[in-house]
N, CA and C of each residue as an Amber inpcrd file, in Angstrom:
protein
   303
  27.4890000  -5.7130000  -0.2390000  26.1440000  -6.0910000  -0.6520000
  25.2440000  -4.8660000  -0.7480000  25.3860000  -3.9330000   0.1800000
  24.5590000  -2.7310000   0.1770000  24.7550000  -1.9240000  -1.1050000
  26.0150000  -1.8480000  -1.5820000  26.2860000  -1.1310000  -2.8270000
  25.5870000  -1.7840000  -4.0090000  25.5270000  -3.1140000  -4.0100000
  24.8330000  -3.8330000  -5.0810000  23.3510000  -3.4990000  -5.0370000
  22.7510000  -3.5370000  -3.8360000  21.3330000  -3.2060000  -3.6990000
  21.0640000  -1.7730000  -4.1450000  21.9540000  -0.8480000  -3.7940000
  21.7910000   0.5460000  -4.2170000  21.8780000   0.6640000  -5.7290000
  22.8150000  -0.0630000  -6.3340000  22.9660000  -0.0210000  -7.7890000
  21.7300000  -0.5900000  -8.4730000  21.2360000  -1.7150000  -7.9560000
  20.0360000  -2.3230000  -8.5350000  18.8520000  -1.3840000  -8.3730000
  18.7240000  -0.7820000  -7.2010000  17.6360000   0.1610000  -6.9660000
  17.7130000   1.3480000  -7.9020000  18.9140000   1.8670000  -8.1110000
  19.1010000   3.0010000  -9.0210000  18.7410000   2.6120000 -10.4420000
  19.1790000   1.4150000 -10.8500000  18.8530000   0.9570000 -12.2030000
  17.3470000   0.7930000 -12.3660000  16.6870000   0.2250000 -11.3740000
  15.2410000   0.0480000 -11.4500000  14.5450000   1.3940000 -11.5530000
  14.9910000   2.3770000 -10.7770000  14.3900000   3.7080000 -10.8380000
  14.4910000   4.2810000 -12.2460000  15.6390000   4.0820000 -12.8950000
  15.8240000   4.5870000 -14.2590000  14.9110000   3.8600000 -15.2420000
  14.8310000   2.5410000 -15.1160000  13.9800000   1.7500000 -16.0090000
  12.5160000   2.1020000 -15.7790000  12.1340000   2.2330000 -14.5280000
  10.7460000   2.5480000 -14.1820000  10.3000000   3.8570000 -14.8280000
  11.1700000   4.8570000 -14.7990000  10.8330000   6.1580000 -15.3830000
  10.6730000   6.0430000 -16.8980000  11.4380000   5.1430000 -17.5120000
  11.3190000   4.9630000 -18.9630000  10.0820000   4.1490000 -19.3540000
   9.6860000   3.2130000 -18.4940000   8.5910000   2.3060000 -18.8360000
   7.2070000   2.8290000 -18.4620000   7.1440000   3.6200000 -17.3960000
   5.8480000   4.0240000 -16.8630000   5.6800000   5.5410000 -16.8990000
   4.4230000   5.9450000 -17.0150000   4.1220000   7.3750000 -16.9720000
   4.2380000   7.8590000 -15.5310000   4.4020000   9.1540000 -15.3320000
   4.4150000   9.6780000 -13.9590000   3.1470000   9.3130000 -13.1810000
   2.0190000   9.2750000 -13.8740000   0.7610000   8.9250000 -13.2140000
   0.7690000   7.4780000 -12.7500000   1.3060000   6.5770000 -13.5850000
   1.3790000   5.1660000 -13.2130000   2.3200000   4.9620000 -12.0300000
   3.4170000   5.6870000 -12.0240000   4.3720000   5.5950000 -10.9140000
   3.7330000   6.1180000  -9.6350000   3.0480000   7.2460000  -9.7260000
   2.3820000   7.8140000  -8.5460000   1.3240000   6.8570000  -8.0140000
   0.5660000   6.2320000  -8.9070000  -0.4650000   5.2740000  -8.4930000
   0.1700000   4.0760000  -7.7990000   1.2550000   3.5730000  -8.3470000
   1.9540000   2.4500000  -7.7410000   2.5020000   2.8170000  -6.3680000
   3.1000000   3.9950000  -6.2620000   3.6380000   4.4510000  -4.9790000
   2.5330000   4.5770000  -3.9380000   1.3790000   5.0940000  -4.3450000
   0.2540000   5.2430000  -3.4310000  -0.2470000   3.8810000  -2.9790000
  -0.3610000   2.9500000  -3.9050000  -0.8130000   1.5970000  -3.5900000
   0.1180000   0.9410000  -2.5660000   1.4180000   1.0590000  -2.8050000
   2.4050000   0.4870000  -1.8810000   2.2980000   1.1470000  -0.5060000
   2.1150000   2.4530000  -0.4840000   2.0050000   3.1830000   0.7900000
   0.7600000   2.7590000   1.5600000  -0.3610000   2.6150000   0.8790000
  -1.6050000   2.2060000   1.5410000  -1.4540000   0.8010000   2.1180000
  -0.9260000  -0.1100000   1.3290000  -0.7480000  -1.4860000   1.8010000
   0.2060000  -1.5090000   2.9900000   1.2860000  -0.7630000   2.9030000
   2.2480000  -0.7040000   4.0050000   1.6220000  -0.1930000   5.2830000
   0.7960000   0.8400000   5.1670000   0.1280000   1.4010000   6.3460000
  -0.8960000   0.4280000   6.9280000  -1.5970000  -0.3090000   6.0750000
  -2.5490000  -1.3090000   6.5670000  -1.8320000  -2.3880000   7.3690000
  -0.7280000  -2.8850000   6.8250000   0.0390000  -3.9230000   7.5170000
   0.5710000  -3.3920000   8.8460000   1.1270000  -2.2060000   8.8130000
   1.6810000  -1.5920000  10.0260000   0.5960000  -1.4180000  11.0940000
  -0.5610000  -0.9110000  10.7010000  -1.6560000  -0.6920000  11.6580000
  -2.1430000  -2.0160000  12.2360000  -2.2520000  -3.0370000  11.3990000
  -2.7010000  -4.3510000  11.8830000  -1.7020000  -4.9190000  12.8910000
  -0.4240000  -4.8160000  12.5600000   0.6040000  -5.3370000  13.4620000
   0.6670000  -4.5430000  14.7660000   0.5160000  -3.2230000  14.6780000
   0.5210000  -2.3980000  15.8930000  -0.6230000  -2.7670000  16.8330000
  -1.7640000  -3.1370000  16.2730000  -2.9130000  -3.5510000  17.0900000
  -2.7430000  -4.9820000  17.5990000  -1.7730000  -5.7010000  17.0300000
  -1.5630000  -7.0890000  17.4250000  -2.5950000  -8.0390000  16.8480000
  -3.2340000  -7.6320000  15.7510000  -4.2670000  -8.4510000  15.1250000
  -3.6520000  -9.3990000  14.1120000  -4.1090000 -10.6280000  14.1160000
  -3.8070000 -11.5450000  13.0160000  -4.7330000 -11.1800000  11.8580000
  -4.4440000 -11.7160000  10.6970000  -5.3470000 -11.4920000   9.5740000
  -6.7170000 -12.0810000   9.8740000  -6.7460000 -13.2110000  10.5660000
  -8.0150000 -13.8570000  10.9210000  -8.8280000 -12.9780000  11.8680000
  -8.1620000 -12.3660000  12.8570000  -8.8540000 -11.4650000  13.7860000
  -9.4070000 -10.2560000  13.0250000  -8.6110000  -9.7340000  12.0950000
  -9.0640000  -8.5940000  11.3000000 -10.2610000  -8.9900000  10.4410000
 -10.2970000 -10.2270000   9.9650000 -11.4650000 -10.7200000   9.2360000
 -12.7040000 -10.6570000  10.1240000 -12.5670000 -11.1310000  11.3550000
 -13.6940000 -11.1400000  12.2860000 -14.2010000  -9.7220000  12.5520000
 -13.2810000  -8.7840000  12.6840000 -13.6540000  -7.4060000  13.0260000
 -14.1550000  -6.5960000  11.8290000 -13.6390000  -6.9070000  10.6370000
 -13.9520000  -6.0850000   9.4620000 -14.9960000  -6.6970000   8.5330000
 -15.1460000  -8.0150000   8.6030000 -16.0380000  -8.6860000   7.6630000
 -15.3850000  -8.9760000   6.3240000 -14.1120000  -8.6100000   6.1720000
 -13.3600000  -8.8930000   4.9440000 -12.6570000 -10.2280000   5.1490000
 -12.8570000 -11.1670000   4.2480000 -12.2990000 -12.5120000   4.3840000
 -10.7760000 -12.4790000   4.4720000 -10.2200000 -13.3640000   5.3080000
  -8.7750000 -13.4230000   5.5200000  -7.9930000 -13.6090000   4.2250000
  -8.4350000 -14.4730000   3.2900000  -7.6670000 -14.6000000   2.0450000
  -7.6040000 -13.2880000   1.2430000  -8.6630000 -12.4860000   1.3330000
  -8.6630000 -11.1780000   0.6600000  -7.6400000 -10.2630000   1.3220000
  -7.6100000 -10.2760000   2.6570000  -6.6350000  -9.4680000   3.3910000
  -5.2180000  -9.9160000   3.0340000  -4.9930000 -11.2330000   2.9680000
  -3.6630000 -11.7560000   2.6290000  -3.2430000 -11.3260000   1.2300000
  -4.1450000 -11.4390000   0.2560000  -3.8070000 -11.0250000  -1.1180000
  -3.5320000  -9.5290000  -1.1890000  -4.3080000  -8.7600000  -0.4400000
  -4.1040000  -7.3160000  -0.4010000  -2.7200000  -7.0000000   0.1740000
  -2.3810000  -7.6470000   1.2970000  -1.0940000  -7.3850000   1.9450000
   0.0860000  -7.8380000   1.0850000  -0.1060000  -8.8850000   0.2890000
   0.9600000  -9.3560000  -0.6040000   1.0770000  -8.4920000  -1.8540000
   0.0560000  -7.6980000  -2.1020000   0.0700000  -6.8570000  -3.2960000
  -0.3380000  -7.5900000  -4.5550000  -0.9900000  -8.7390000  -4.4000000
  -1.3920000  -9.5160000  -5.5750000  -2.7850000  -9.1510000  -6.0750000
  -3.4120000  -8.2010000  -5.4070000  -4.7180000  -7.7250000  -5.8420000
  -4.7790000  -6.2160000  -5.6260000  -5.5420000  -5.5540000  -6.4460000
  -5.7410000  -4.1210000  -6.2540000  -6.8560000  -3.9250000  -5.2400000
  -6.5470000  -3.2310000  -4.1590000  -7.5760000  -3.0530000  -3.1270000
  -8.6840000  -2.1200000  -3.5960000  -9.9170000  -2.5390000  -3.3780000
 -11.0610000  -1.6760000  -3.6540000 -11.2240000  -0.7260000  -2.4840000
 -11.7000000   0.4580000  -2.7640000 -11.8510000   1.4740000  -1.7290000
 -12.7580000   0.9920000  -0.6050000 -13.8840000   0.3660000  -0.9260000
 -14.7880000  -0.0870000   0.1260000 -14.1410000  -1.1630000   0.9940000
 -13.3100000  -2.0100000   0.4020000 -12.5960000  -3.0360000   1.1600000
 -11.5800000  -2.3950000   2.0970000 -10.8270000  -1.4410000   1.5840000
  -9.8390000  -0.7360000   2.4110000 -10.5280000  -0.0590000   3.5840000
 -11.6570000   0.5780000   3.3370000 -12.3740000   1.2780000   4.4060000
 -12.8720000   0.2980000   5.4740000 -13.3480000  -0.8720000   5.0500000
 -13.8040000  -1.8840000   6.0090000 -12.6550000  -2.3730000   6.8820000
 -11.4830000  -2.5070000   6.2900000 -10.3100000  -2.9750000   7.0290000
  -9.7910000  -1.8860000   7.9630000  -9.8280000  -0.6530000   7.5140000
  -9.2960000   0.4460000   8.3190000 -10.1090000   0.7070000   9.5890000
 -11.4160000   0.5630000   9.5180000 -12.2830000   0.9200000  10.6470000
 -11.8800000   0.2250000  11.9550000 -11.7440000  -1.1130000  11.9940000
 -11.3690000  -1.7380000  13.2640000  -9.9240000  -1.4360000  13.6820000
  -9.1450000  -0.9110000  12.7650000  -7.7720000  -0.5230000  13.0840000
  -7.7080000   0.9000000  13.6320000  -8.8890000   1.5560000  13.6630000
  -8.9380000   2.9320000  14.1670000  -8.3540000   3.9290000  13.1830000
  -8.4230000   3.6000000  11.9020000  -7.8320000   4.4480000  10.8560000
  -8.8750000   4.8090000   9.8110000  -8.5660000   5.8200000   9.0170000
  -9.3880000   6.1980000   7.8780000  -8.4750000   6.7490000   6.7960000
  -9.0230000   6.9850000   5.6380000  -8.2730000   7.6290000   4.5590000
  -8.5550000   9.1180000   4.5970000  -7.5920000   9.8930000   4.1600000
  -7.7730000  11.3390000   4.0870000  -7.2380000  11.8310000   2.7500000
  -7.8710000  12.8320000   2.2260000  -7.3970000  13.4840000   1.0050000
  -6.6900000  14.7550000   1.4350000  -5.4340000  14.8370000   1.0780000
  -4.6110000  15.9890000   1.4770000  -3.9190000  16.5560000   0.2400000
  -3.5980000  17.8310000   0.2580000  -2.8850000  18.4070000  -0.8870000
  -1.4980000  17.8040000  -1.0250000  -1.0750000  17.6370000  -2.2560000
   0.2890000  17.2050000  -2.5190000   1.2290000  18.3620000  -2.2200000
   2.4550000  18.0720000  -1.8030000   3.3810000  19.1540000  -1.4410000
   3.5630000  20.1960000  -2.5260000   3.6490000  19.7530000  -3.7900000
   3.8640000  20.7320000  -4.8630000   2.6130000  20.8970000  -5.7500000
   1.5120000  20.3120000  -5.3120000   0.2760000  20.4670000  -6.0520000
   0.0680000  19.4960000  -7.1860000   1.0280000  18.5850000  -7.4130000
   0.8450000  17.5810000  -8.4560000   1.5860000  16.3070000  -8.0910000
   1.1720000  15.2140000  -8.7210000   1.7820000  13.9170000  -8.4550000
   3.2090000  13.8830000  -8.9910000   4.0560000  13.2230000  -8.2420000
   5.4460000  13.0480000  -8.6660000   5.7400000  11.5670000  -8.8360000
   6.5930000  11.2150000  -9.7770000   6.9700000   9.8040000  -9.9310000
   7.8100000   9.3310000  -8.7650000
């Protein structure tokens, strides 16, 4: 089964490079990374989405849609969610100075 998943993943990577620009791929990767870190931070704190709503002022359904990836997170929303998690965003140089797919 693992070989099948690897093959599918490899095929998707090839298709993705053909369908999307490097900038679109980088944006998607960043979006996935931000959402993943938000979920991880919330779980590490032991907060439910409802508790995070109480602490951040961001409605639970918005948090749920953000975590599912069905909505593009707005920067102000992300910042409101990050604060009670003890996190913030940082701008750091890319390893090679440019976005990679």
